[in-house]
All heavy atoms as TSV, in Angstrom:
chain	resi	resn	atom	element	x	y	z
A	1	MET	N	N	-74.282	56.683	38.794
A	1	MET	CA	C	-75.527	57.068	38.170
A	1	MET	C	C	-76.238	58.054	39.024
A	1	MET	O	O	-76.869	58.978	38.544
A	1	MET	CB	C	-76.375	55.881	37.818
A	1	MET	CG	C	-77.638	56.357	37.198
A	1	MET	SD	S	-78.931	55.257	36.691
A	1	MET	CE	C	-78.188	54.038	35.779
A	2	HIS	N	N	-76.192	57.843	40.336
A	2	HIS	CA	C	-76.912	58.707	41.233
A	2	HIS	C	C	-76.479	60.176	41.116
A	2	HIS	O	O	-77.301	61.092	41.053
A	2	HIS	CB	C	-76.720	58.209	42.682
A	2	HIS	CG	C	-77.752	58.766	43.604
A	2	HIS	ND1	N	-77.468	59.801	44.444
A	2	HIS	CD2	C	-79.031	58.394	43.851
A	2	HIS	CE1	C	-78.522	60.096	45.161
A	2	HIS	NE2	N	-79.490	59.246	44.829
A	3	ALA	N	N	-75.197	60.404	40.964
A	3	ALA	CA	C	-74.700	61.815	40.838
A	3	ALA	C	C	-75.199	62.433	39.549
A	3	ALA	O	O	-75.615	63.579	39.512
A	3	ALA	CB	C	-73.190	61.843	40.874
A	4	TYR	N	N	-75.238	61.645	38.480
A	4	TYR	CA	C	-75.685	62.072	37.178
A	4	TYR	C	C	-77.194	62.452	37.274
A	4	TYR	O	O	-77.641	63.445	36.794
A	4	TYR	CB	C	-75.489	61.020	36.105
A	4	TYR	CG	C	-76.036	61.337	34.779
A	4	TYR	CD1	C	-75.480	62.229	33.922
A	4	TYR	CD2	C	-77.204	60.666	34.333
A	4	TYR	CE1	C	-76.039	62.546	32.688
A	4	TYR	CE2	C	-77.745	60.910	33.107
A	4	TYR	CZ	C	-77.195	61.848	32.296
A	4	TYR	OH	O	-77.735	62.120	31.087
A	5	LEU	N	N	-77.963	61.598	37.873
A	5	LEU	CA	C	-79.374	61.853	38.002
A	5	LEU	C	C	-79.690	63.016	38.939
A	5	LEU	O	O	-80.531	63.855	38.648
A	5	LEU	CB	C	-80.113	60.569	38.513
A	5	LEU	CG	C	-80.072	59.363	37.544
A	5	LEU	CD1	C	-80.626	58.171	38.213
A	5	LEU	CD2	C	-80.795	59.689	36.274
A	6	ASN	N	N	-78.920	63.131	40.009
A	6	ASN	CA	C	-79.099	64.270	40.922
A	6	ASN	C	C	-78.708	65.575	40.250
A	6	ASN	O	O	-79.246	66.666	40.616
A	6	ASN	CB	C	-78.287	64.075	42.176
A	6	ASN	CG	C	-79.006	63.248	43.234
A	6	ASN	OD1	O	-80.248	63.161	43.205
A	6	ASN	ND2	N	-78.301	62.681	44.112
A	7	ALA	N	N	-77.773	65.549	39.295
A	7	ALA	CA	C	-77.417	66.726	38.539
A	7	ALA	C	C	-78.310	67.010	37.376
A	7	ALA	O	O	-78.044	67.844	36.541
A	7	ALA	CB	C	-75.939	66.560	38.098
A	8	ASN	N	N	-79.421	66.224	37.300
A	8	ASN	CA	C	-80.440	66.382	36.236
A	8	ASN	C	C	-79.811	66.229	34.861
A	8	ASN	O	O	-80.199	66.938	33.950
A	8	ASN	CB	C	-81.155	67.705	36.399
A	8	ASN	CG	C	-82.453	67.704	35.633
A	8	ASN	OD1	O	-83.042	66.657	35.405
A	8	ASN	ND2	N	-82.920	68.857	35.222
A	9	GLY	N	N	-78.800	65.333	34.746
A	9	GLY	CA	C	-78.275	65.044	33.429
A	9	GLY	C	C	-77.191	66.013	32.975
A	9	GLY	O	O	-76.781	65.983	31.839
A	10	HIS	N	N	-76.748	66.857	33.876
A	10	HIS	CA	C	-75.699	67.857	33.547
A	10	HIS	C	C	-74.322	67.159	33.760
A	10	HIS	O	O	-73.937	66.893	34.911
A	10	HIS	CB	C	-75.828	69.101	34.379
A	10	HIS	CG	C	-77.068	69.807	34.094
A	10	HIS	ND1	N	-77.152	70.759	33.056
A	10	HIS	CD2	C	-78.300	69.803	34.667
A	10	HIS	CE1	C	-78.420	71.274	33.041
A	10	HIS	NE2	N	-79.101	70.678	33.993
A	11	TRP	N	N	-73.630	66.955	32.704
A	11	TRP	CA	C	-72.368	66.174	32.701
A	11	TRP	C	C	-71.315	66.865	33.648
A	11	TRP	O	O	-70.709	66.162	34.462
A	11	TRP	CB	C	-71.754	66.123	31.325
A	11	TRP	CG	C	-72.624	65.377	30.328
A	11	TRP	CD1	C	-73.285	65.917	29.294
A	11	TRP	CD2	C	-72.907	63.960	30.332
A	11	TRP	NE1	N	-73.996	64.958	28.645
A	11	TRP	CE2	C	-73.799	63.755	29.237
A	11	TRP	CE3	C	-72.564	62.916	31.100
A	11	TRP	CZ2	C	-74.295	62.528	28.932
A	11	TRP	CZ3	C	-73.060	61.673	30.802
A	11	TRP	CH2	C	-73.887	61.456	29.722
A	12	ASP	N	N	-71.127	68.151	33.413
A	12	ASP	CA	C	-70.023	68.829	34.206
A	12	ASP	C	C	-70.296	68.768	35.693
A	12	ASP	O	O	-69.378	68.451	36.472
A	12	ASP	CB	C	-69.931	70.282	33.732
A	12	ASP	CG	C	-69.341	70.403	32.324
A	12	ASP	OD1	O	-68.621	69.420	31.919
A	12	ASP	OD2	O	-69.585	71.385	31.632
A	13	ALA	N	N	-71.536	69.054	36.108
A	13	ALA	CA	C	-71.820	69.103	37.539
A	13	ALA	C	C	-71.683	67.658	38.151
A	13	ALA	O	O	-71.131	67.506	39.229
A	13	ALA	CB	C	-73.260	69.566	37.783
A	14	ALA	N	N	-72.132	66.606	37.421
A	14	ALA	CA	C	-72.075	65.355	37.981
A	14	ALA	C	C	-70.609	64.806	37.995
A	14	ALA	O	O	-70.165	64.214	38.969
A	14	ALA	CB	C	-72.906	64.367	37.081
A	15	ALA	N	N	-69.836	65.108	36.967
A	15	ALA	CA	C	-68.439	64.671	36.912
A	15	ALA	C	C	-67.656	65.388	37.996
A	15	ALA	O	O	-66.857	64.735	38.664
A	15	ALA	CB	C	-67.831	65.046	35.549
A	16	GLN	N	N	-67.927	66.642	38.252
A	16	GLN	CA	C	-67.244	67.378	39.299
A	16	GLN	C	C	-67.587	66.753	40.650
A	16	GLN	O	O	-66.699	66.556	41.501
A	16	GLN	CB	C	-67.615	68.835	39.254
A	16	GLN	CG	C	-66.845	69.692	40.255
A	16	GLN	CD	C	-67.193	71.125	40.138
A	16	GLN	OE1	O	-68.263	71.528	39.719
A	16	GLN	NE2	N	-66.253	71.986	40.508
A	17	ARG	N	N	-68.847	66.431	40.875
A	17	ARG	CA	C	-69.260	65.851	42.143
A	17	ARG	C	C	-68.601	64.493	42.368
A	17	ARG	O	O	-68.266	64.116	43.489
A	17	ARG	CB	C	-70.763	65.658	42.140
A	17	ARG	CG	C	-71.376	65.182	43.446
A	17	ARG	CD	C	-72.860	65.137	43.393
A	17	ARG	NE	N	-73.330	66.483	43.209
A	17	ARG	CZ	C	-74.619	66.784	42.875
A	17	ARG	NH1	N	-75.491	65.842	42.701
A	17	ARG	NH2	N	-75.023	68.030	42.714
A	18	LEU	N	N	-68.362	63.754	41.296
A	18	LEU	CA	C	-67.734	62.432	41.361
A	18	LEU	C	C	-66.195	62.493	41.370
A	18	LEU	O	O	-65.535	61.531	41.708
A	18	LEU	CB	C	-68.138	61.545	40.205
A	18	LEU	CG	C	-69.648	61.152	40.189
A	18	LEU	CD1	C	-70.005	60.505	38.886
A	18	LEU	CD2	C	-69.866	60.151	41.376
A	19	GLY	N	N	-65.670	63.664	41.015
A	19	GLY	CA	C	-64.208	63.823	40.928
A	19	GLY	C	C	-63.584	63.147	39.726
A	19	GLY	O	O	-62.463	62.650	39.789
A	20	ILE	N	N	-64.348	63.053	38.638
A	20	ILE	CA	C	-63.848	62.407	37.410
A	20	ILE	C	C	-64.026	63.408	36.263
A	20	ILE	O	O	-64.766	64.391	36.353
A	20	ILE	CB	C	-64.539	61.074	37.104
A	20	ILE	CG1	C	-66.052	61.292	36.859
A	20	ILE	CG2	C	-64.292	60.068	38.203
A	20	ILE	CD1	C	-66.835	60.049	36.417
A	21	HIS	N	N	-63.382	63.070	35.165
A	21	HIS	CA	C	-63.502	63.943	33.956
A	21	HIS	C	C	-64.842	63.686	33.333
A	21	HIS	O	O	-65.397	62.591	33.329
A	21	HIS	CB	C	-62.382	63.597	32.924
A	21	HIS	CG	C	-62.210	64.580	31.850
A	21	HIS	ND1	N	-62.991	64.564	30.731
A	21	HIS	CD2	C	-61.409	65.648	31.725
A	21	HIS	CE1	C	-62.636	65.586	29.975
A	21	HIS	NE2	N	-61.651	66.297	30.543
A	22	ARG	N	N	-65.430	64.741	32.691
A	22	ARG	CA	C	-66.747	64.605	32.145
A	22	ARG	C	C	-66.834	63.588	31.004
A	22	ARG	O	O	-67.872	62.928	30.820
A	22	ARG	CB	C	-67.272	65.928	31.716
A	22	ARG	CG	C	-66.651	66.557	30.516
A	22	ARG	CD	C	-67.243	67.891	30.155
A	22	ARG	NE	N	-66.640	68.415	28.905
A	22	ARG	CZ	C	-65.537	69.147	28.911
A	22	ARG	NH1	N	-64.979	69.444	30.046
A	22	ARG	NH2	N	-65.054	69.580	27.776
A	23	HIS	N	N	-65.739	63.411	30.300
A	23	HIS	CA	C	-65.667	62.398	29.234
A	23	HIS	C	C	-65.739	60.977	29.840
A	23	HIS	O	O	-66.360	60.085	29.217
A	23	HIS	CB	C	-64.509	62.582	28.303
A	23	HIS	CG	C	-64.540	63.841	27.538
A	23	HIS	ND1	N	-63.556	64.219	26.697
A	23	HIS	CD2	C	-65.490	64.793	27.452
A	23	HIS	CE1	C	-63.873	65.389	26.089
A	23	HIS	NE2	N	-65.013	65.782	26.592
A	24	THR	N	N	-65.122	60.776	30.971
A	24	THR	CA	C	-65.208	59.490	31.639
A	24	THR	C	C	-66.618	59.180	32.052
A	24	THR	O	O	-67.125	58.086	31.857
A	24	THR	CB	C	-64.288	59.489	32.902
A	24	THR	OG1	O	-62.968	59.777	32.476
A	24	THR	CG2	C	-64.356	58.160	33.637
A	25	LEU	N	N	-67.290	60.244	32.559
A	25	LEU	CA	C	-68.706	60.074	32.952
A	25	LEU	C	C	-69.566	59.763	31.754
A	25	LEU	O	O	-70.409	58.882	31.810
A	25	LEU	CB	C	-69.232	61.282	33.700
A	25	LEU	CG	C	-70.673	61.239	34.114
A	25	LEU	CD1	C	-70.955	60.078	35.056
A	25	LEU	CD2	C	-71.108	62.547	34.706
A	26	ARG	N	N	-69.325	60.477	30.676
A	26	ARG	CA	C	-70.125	60.237	29.436
A	26	ARG	C	C	-69.943	58.786	28.959
A	26	ARG	O	O	-70.885	58.145	28.550
A	26	ARG	CB	C	-69.687	61.215	28.327
A	26	ARG	CG	C	-70.281	62.574	28.563
A	26	ARG	CD	C	-69.874	63.521	27.360
A	26	ARG	NE	N	-70.215	64.830	27.730
A	26	ARG	CZ	C	-70.855	65.652	26.873
A	26	ARG	NH1	N	-71.155	65.229	25.688
A	26	ARG	NH2	N	-71.123	66.876	27.248
A	27	TYR	N	N	-68.703	58.310	28.954
A	27	TYR	CA	C	-68.452	56.942	28.551
A	27	TYR	C	C	-69.223	55.968	29.419
A	27	TYR	O	O	-69.896	55.028	28.940
A	27	TYR	CB	C	-66.961	56.635	28.612
A	27	TYR	CG	C	-66.646	55.168	28.468
A	27	TYR	CD1	C	-66.669	54.538	27.203
A	27	TYR	CD2	C	-66.312	54.375	29.576
A	27	TYR	CE1	C	-66.430	53.210	27.045
A	27	TYR	CE2	C	-66.032	53.018	29.416
A	27	TYR	CZ	C	-66.116	52.464	28.175
A	27	TYR	OH	O	-65.847	51.115	28.034
A	28	ARG	N	N	-69.129	56.155	30.721
A	28	ARG	CA	C	-69.798	55.254	31.674
A	28	ARG	C	C	-71.335	55.294	31.516
A	28	ARG	O	O	-71.977	54.278	31.547
A	28	ARG	CB	C	-69.408	55.604	33.101
A	28	ARG	CG	C	-67.951	55.280	33.419
A	28	ARG	CD	C	-67.581	55.714	34.826
A	28	ARG	NE	N	-66.188	55.496	35.059
A	28	ARG	CZ	C	-65.565	55.866	36.191
A	28	ARG	NH1	N	-66.269	56.429	37.193
A	28	ARG	NH2	N	-64.283	55.599	36.361
A	29	MET	N	N	-71.847	56.493	31.317
A	29	MET	CA	C	-73.310	56.626	31.171
A	29	MET	C	C	-73.809	56.058	29.813
A	29	MET	O	O	-74.879	55.549	29.711
A	29	MET	CB	C	-73.742	58.092	31.358
A	29	MET	CG	C	-73.500	58.588	32.743
A	29	MET	SD	S	-74.088	57.498	34.120
A	29	MET	CE	C	-75.817	57.564	33.789
A	30	ARG	N	N	-72.919	56.114	28.824
A	30	ARG	CA	C	-73.251	55.496	27.529
A	30	ARG	C	C	-73.345	53.982	27.710
A	30	ARG	O	O	-74.234	53.355	27.129
A	30	ARG	CB	C	-72.147	55.852	26.458
A	30	ARG	CG	C	-72.572	55.543	25.074
A	30	ARG	CD	C	-71.583	56.007	24.048
A	30	ARG	NE	N	-70.932	57.294	24.393
A	30	ARG	CZ	C	-69.625	57.434	24.507
A	30	ARG	NH1	N	-68.804	56.444	24.319
A	30	ARG	NH2	N	-69.100	58.626	24.792
A	31	ARG	N	N	-72.497	53.423	28.548
A	31	ARG	CA	C	-72.565	51.992	28.852
A	31	ARG	C	C	-73.831	51.639	29.565
A	31	ARG	O	O	-74.501	50.684	29.265
A	31	ARG	CB	C	-71.339	51.568	29.687
A	31	ARG	CG	C	-70.006	51.715	29.018
A	31	ARG	CD	C	-69.370	50.473	28.507
A	31	ARG	NE	N	-69.352	49.418	29.446
A	31	ARG	CZ	C	-69.634	48.163	29.238
A	31	ARG	NH1	N	-69.931	47.803	28.013
A	31	ARG	NH2	N	-69.627	47.233	30.161
A	32	VAL	N	N	-74.229	52.489	30.487
A	32	VAL	CA	C	-75.477	52.301	31.262
A	32	VAL	C	C	-76.674	52.364	30.271
A	32	VAL	O	O	-77.587	51.552	30.282
A	32	VAL	CB	C	-75.640	53.370	32.333
A	32	VAL	CG1	C	-77.039	53.354	32.923
A	32	VAL	CG2	C	-74.615	53.168	33.440
A	33	THR	N	N	-76.629	53.377	29.351
A	33	THR	CA	C	-77.666	53.474	28.354
A	33	THR	C	C	-77.826	52.219	27.533
A	33	THR	O	O	-78.887	51.756	27.266
A	33	THR	CB	C	-77.369	54.696	27.443
A	33	THR	OG1	O	-77.376	55.891	28.263
A	33	THR	CG2	C	-78.418	54.820	26.358
A	34	ASP	N	N	-76.661	51.693	27.098
A	34	ASP	CA	C	-76.677	50.466	26.262
A	34	ASP	C	C	-77.185	49.271	27.059
A	34	ASP	O	O	-78.013	48.488	26.576
A	34	ASP	CB	C	-75.264	50.156	25.809
A	34	ASP	CG	C	-74.800	51.148	24.724
A	34	ASP	OD1	O	-75.606	51.922	24.213
A	34	ASP	OD2	O	-73.558	51.197	24.478
A	35	LEU	N	N	-76.768	49.176	28.317
A	35	LEU	CA	C	-77.188	48.042	29.179
A	35	LEU	C	C	-78.700	48.077	29.517
A	35	LEU	O	O	-79.359	47.072	29.490
A	35	LEU	CB	C	-76.349	47.950	30.430
A	35	LEU	CG	C	-74.932	47.554	30.291
A	35	LEU	CD1	C	-74.152	47.814	31.567
A	35	LEU	CD2	C	-74.837	46.114	29.849
A	36	LEU	N	N	-79.205	49.276	29.782
A	36	LEU	CA	C	-80.626	49.446	30.126
A	36	LEU	C	C	-81.519	49.602	28.927
A	36	LEU	O	O	-82.710	49.451	29.030
A	36	LEU	CB	C	-80.790	50.660	31.052
A	36	LEU	CG	C	-80.106	50.586	32.386
A	36	LEU	CD1	C	-80.339	51.892	33.151
A	36	LEU	CD2	C	-80.716	49.422	33.224
A	37	ASN	N	N	-80.871	49.946	27.817
A	37	ASN	CA	C	-81.653	50.176	26.551
A	37	ASN	C	C	-82.678	51.287	26.826
A	37	ASN	O	O	-83.812	51.144	26.429
A	37	ASN	CB	C	-82.340	48.916	26.063
A	37	ASN	CG	C	-82.787	49.073	24.617
A	37	ASN	OD1	O	-82.208	49.811	23.822
A	37	ASN	ND2	N	-83.865	48.401	24.252
A	38	ARG	N	N	-82.260	52.364	27.499
A	38	ARG	CA	C	-83.090	53.515	27.854
A	38	ARG	C	C	-82.382	54.764	27.412
A	38	ARG	O	O	-81.174	54.819	27.431
A	38	ARG	CB	C	-83.364	53.543	29.336
A	38	ARG	CG	C	-84.016	52.352	29.957
A	38	ARG	CD	C	-85.469	52.086	29.497
A	38	ARG	NE	N	-86.350	53.198	29.769
A	38	ARG	CZ	C	-87.050	53.303	30.898
A	38	ARG	NH1	N	-86.970	52.412	31.845
A	38	ARG	NH2	N	-87.845	54.350	31.065
A	39	ASP	N	N	-83.176	55.774	27.069
A	39	ASP	CA	C	-82.597	57.089	26.696
A	39	ASP	C	C	-82.441	57.984	27.901
A	39	ASP	O	O	-83.466	58.481	28.465
A	39	ASP	CB	C	-83.496	57.721	25.655
A	39	ASP	CG	C	-83.037	59.090	25.209
A	39	ASP	OD1	O	-81.848	59.455	25.454
A	39	ASP	OD2	O	-83.858	59.793	24.537
A	40	LEU	N	N	-81.221	58.175	28.395
A	40	LEU	CA	C	-81.007	58.959	29.592
A	40	LEU	C	C	-81.086	60.476	29.293
A	40	LEU	O	O	-81.064	61.265	30.223
A	40	LEU	CB	C	-79.635	58.645	30.188
A	40	LEU	CG	C	-79.530	57.236	30.738
A	40	LEU	CD1	C	-78.100	57.006	31.290
A	40	LEU	CD2	C	-80.589	56.919	31.780
A	41	ASP	N	N	-81.264	60.855	28.046
A	41	ASP	CA	C	-81.497	62.238	27.748
A	41	ASP	C	C	-82.963	62.595	27.950
A	41	ASP	O	O	-83.279	63.806	28.025
A	41	ASP	CB	C	-81.165	62.613	26.268
A	41	ASP	CG	C	-79.641	62.515	26.023
A	41	ASP	OD1	O	-78.859	62.833	26.971
A	41	ASP	OD2	O	-79.193	62.176	24.930
A	42	ASP	N	N	-83.796	61.638	28.130
A	42	ASP	CA	C	-85.245	61.860	28.399
A	42	ASP	C	C	-85.451	62.144	29.856
A	42	ASP	O	O	-85.150	61.315	30.718
A	42	ASP	CB	C	-86.002	60.610	27.931
A	42	ASP	CG	C	-87.480	60.714	28.225
A	42	ASP	OD1	O	-88.000	61.832	28.384
A	42	ASP	OD2	O	-88.143	59.636	28.283
A	43	PRO	N	N	-85.984	63.338	30.230
A	43	PRO	CA	C	-86.208	63.645	31.647
A	43	PRO	C	C	-87.097	62.610	32.373
A	43	PRO	O	O	-86.844	62.346	33.524
A	43	PRO	CB	C	-86.858	65.021	31.556
A	43	PRO	CG	C	-86.517	65.592	30.250
A	43	PRO	CD	C	-86.374	64.410	29.350
A	44	ALA	N	N	-88.060	62.086	31.698
A	44	ALA	CA	C	-88.937	61.098	32.359
A	44	ALA	C	C	-88.185	59.834	32.702
A	44	ALA	O	O	-88.395	59.241	33.753
A	44	ALA	CB	C	-90.157	60.764	31.442
A	45	THR	N	N	-87.256	59.414	31.812
A	45	THR	CA	C	-86.462	58.247	32.111
A	45	THR	C	C	-85.552	58.507	33.273
A	45	THR	O	O	-85.410	57.658	34.183
A	45	THR	CB	C	-85.635	57.900	30.847
A	45	THR	OG1	O	-86.481	57.559	29.750
A	45	THR	CG2	C	-84.701	56.712	31.145
A	46	ARG	N	N	-84.927	59.699	33.317
A	46	ARG	CA	C	-84.056	60.038	34.470
A	46	ARG	C	C	-84.860	60.067	35.752
A	46	ARG	O	O	-84.355	59.522	36.793
A	46	ARG	CB	C	-83.393	61.388	34.255
A	46	ARG	CG	C	-82.312	61.353	33.150
A	46	ARG	CD	C	-81.359	62.549	33.227
A	46	ARG	NE	N	-82.098	63.777	33.203
A	46	ARG	CZ	C	-82.387	64.500	32.105
A	46	ARG	NH1	N	-82.050	64.013	30.884
A	46	ARG	NH2	N	-82.991	65.634	32.211
A	47	ALA	N	N	-86.080	60.597	35.739
A	47	ALA	CA	C	-86.873	60.611	36.947
A	47	ALA	C	C	-87.246	59.208	37.365
A	47	ALA	O	O	-87.177	58.929	38.623
A	47	ALA	CB	C	-88.158	61.461	36.693
A	48	GLU	N	N	-87.568	58.372	36.441
A	48	GLU	CA	C	-87.920	57.002	36.789
A	48	GLU	C	C	-86.713	56.271	37.372
A	48	GLU	O	O	-86.872	55.547	38.397
A	48	GLU	CB	C	-88.366	56.268	35.492
A	48	GLU	CG	C	-88.813	54.849	35.673
A	48	GLU	CD	C	-89.214	54.223	34.362
A	48	GLU	OE1	O	-89.770	54.920	33.498
A	48	GLU	OE2	O	-89.001	53.008	34.254
A	49	LEU	N	N	-85.543	56.439	36.831
A	49	LEU	CA	C	-84.371	55.753	37.355
A	49	LEU	C	C	-83.985	56.346	38.718
A	49	LEU	O	O	-83.583	55.556	39.590
A	49	LEU	CB	C	-83.201	55.936	36.375
A	49	LEU	CG	C	-83.370	55.132	35.096
A	49	LEU	CD1	C	-82.238	55.501	34.052
A	49	LEU	CD2	C	-83.365	53.696	35.322
A	50	LEU	N	N	-84.116	57.634	38.929
A	50	LEU	CA	C	-83.817	58.248	40.197
A	50	LEU	C	C	-84.769	57.650	41.247
A	50	LEU	O	O	-84.362	57.294	42.383
A	50	LEU	CB	C	-83.924	59.753	40.183
A	50	LEU	CG	C	-83.595	60.429	41.487
A	50	LEU	CD1	C	-82.177	60.131	41.955
A	50	LEU	CD2	C	-83.730	61.968	41.286
A	51	MET	N	N	-86.070	57.549	40.938
A	51	MET	CA	C	-86.998	56.971	41.875
A	51	MET	C	C	-86.642	55.573	42.211
A	51	MET	O	O	-86.669	55.116	43.353
A	51	MET	CB	C	-88.389	57.051	41.332
A	51	MET	CG	C	-88.968	58.474	41.220
A	51	MET	SD	S	-88.966	59.312	42.851
A	51	MET	CE	C	-90.087	58.354	43.769
A	52	ALA	N	N	-86.252	54.792	41.276
A	52	ALA	CA	C	-85.865	53.338	41.464
A	52	ALA	C	C	-84.634	53.292	42.401
A	52	ALA	O	O	-84.575	52.474	43.276
A	52	ALA	CB	C	-85.539	52.705	40.101
A	53	LEU	N	N	-83.676	54.195	42.171
A	53	LEU	CA	C	-82.457	54.180	43.048
A	53	LEU	C	C	-82.850	54.585	44.460
A	53	LEU	O	O	-82.368	53.965	45.424
A	53	LEU	CB	C	-81.433	55.182	42.546
A	53	LEU	CG	C	-80.609	54.735	41.332
A	53	LEU	CD1	C	-79.757	55.862	40.821
A	53	LEU	CD2	C	-79.750	53.554	41.708
A	54	LEU	N	N	-83.707	55.577	44.615
A	54	LEU	CA	C	-84.154	55.982	45.956
A	54	LEU	C	C	-84.874	54.892	46.693
A	54	LEU	O	O	-84.686	54.674	47.870
A	54	LEU	CB	C	-84.956	57.262	45.871
A	54	LEU	CG	C	-84.241	58.510	45.416
A	54	LEU	CD1	C	-85.211	59.649	45.186
A	54	LEU	CD2	C	-83.173	58.876	46.430
A	55	ILE	N	N	-85.740	54.192	46.005
A	55	ILE	CA	C	-86.512	53.095	46.600
A	55	ILE	C	C	-85.553	51.958	46.994
A	55	ILE	O	O	-85.662	51.390	48.086
A	55	ILE	CB	C	-87.592	52.625	45.612
A	55	ILE	CG1	C	-88.722	53.650	45.508
A	55	ILE	CG2	C	-88.149	51.239	46.056
A	55	ILE	CD1	C	-89.693	53.397	44.425
A	56	THR	N	N	-84.610	51.619	46.130
A	56	THR	CA	C	-83.633	50.601	46.402
A	56	THR	C	C	-82.841	50.930	47.633
A	56	THR	O	O	-82.591	50.080	48.485
A	56	THR	CB	C	-82.702	50.379	45.172
A	56	THR	OG1	O	-83.512	50.020	44.037
A	56	THR	CG2	C	-81.713	49.305	45.420
A	57	ARG	N	N	-82.350	52.137	47.722
A	57	ARG	CA	C	-81.611	52.592	48.895
A	57	ARG	C	C	-82.432	52.581	50.173
A	57	ARG	O	O	-81.924	52.223	51.206
A	57	ARG	CB	C	-81.017	54.015	48.684
A	57	ARG	CG	C	-79.888	53.990	47.749
A	57	ARG	CD	C	-79.290	55.365	47.672
A	57	ARG	NE	N	-78.114	55.336	46.818
A	57	ARG	CZ	C	-77.248	56.297	46.746
A	57	ARG	NH1	N	-77.397	57.409	47.452
A	57	ARG	NH2	N	-76.194	56.185	45.960
A	58	ALA	N	N	-83.666	52.882	50.053
A	58	ALA	CA	C	-84.560	52.895	51.227
A	58	ALA	C	C	-84.778	51.471	51.784
A	58	ALA	O	O	-84.997	51.289	52.959
A	58	ALA	CB	C	-85.925	53.504	50.909
A	59	HIS	N	N	-84.700	50.493	50.908
A	59	HIS	CA	C	-84.920	49.095	51.323
A	59	HIS	C	C	-83.671	48.329	51.612
A	59	HIS	O	O	-83.684	47.133	51.887
A	59	HIS	CB	C	-85.724	48.368	50.229
A	59	HIS	CG	C	-87.152	48.846	50.180
A	59	HIS	ND1	N	-87.616	49.570	49.160
A	59	HIS	CD2	C	-88.149	48.715	51.108
A	59	HIS	CE1	C	-88.890	49.838	49.361
A	59	HIS	NE2	N	-89.189	49.354	50.576
A	60	SER	N	N	-82.497	49.037	51.576
A	60	SER	CA	C	-81.239	48.280	51.840
A	60	SER	C	C	-80.679	48.638	53.188
A	60	SER	O	O	-81.138	49.417	53.906
A	60	SER	CB	C	-80.218	48.532	50.776
A	60	SER	OG	O	-80.010	49.872	50.496
């Protein structure tokens, strides 16, 4: 998820960074969307999730 969020929701850039096919990334992010019940196409949601990831990493 971190690569997707850092790529600002751009599938190709995130998939390339992860070394996976963009369709694989889309499938995985669709699962995340379903589990979180959040719209990852919304920039505010992506920003909120990125901040949560950064805070979590800072405390680990």
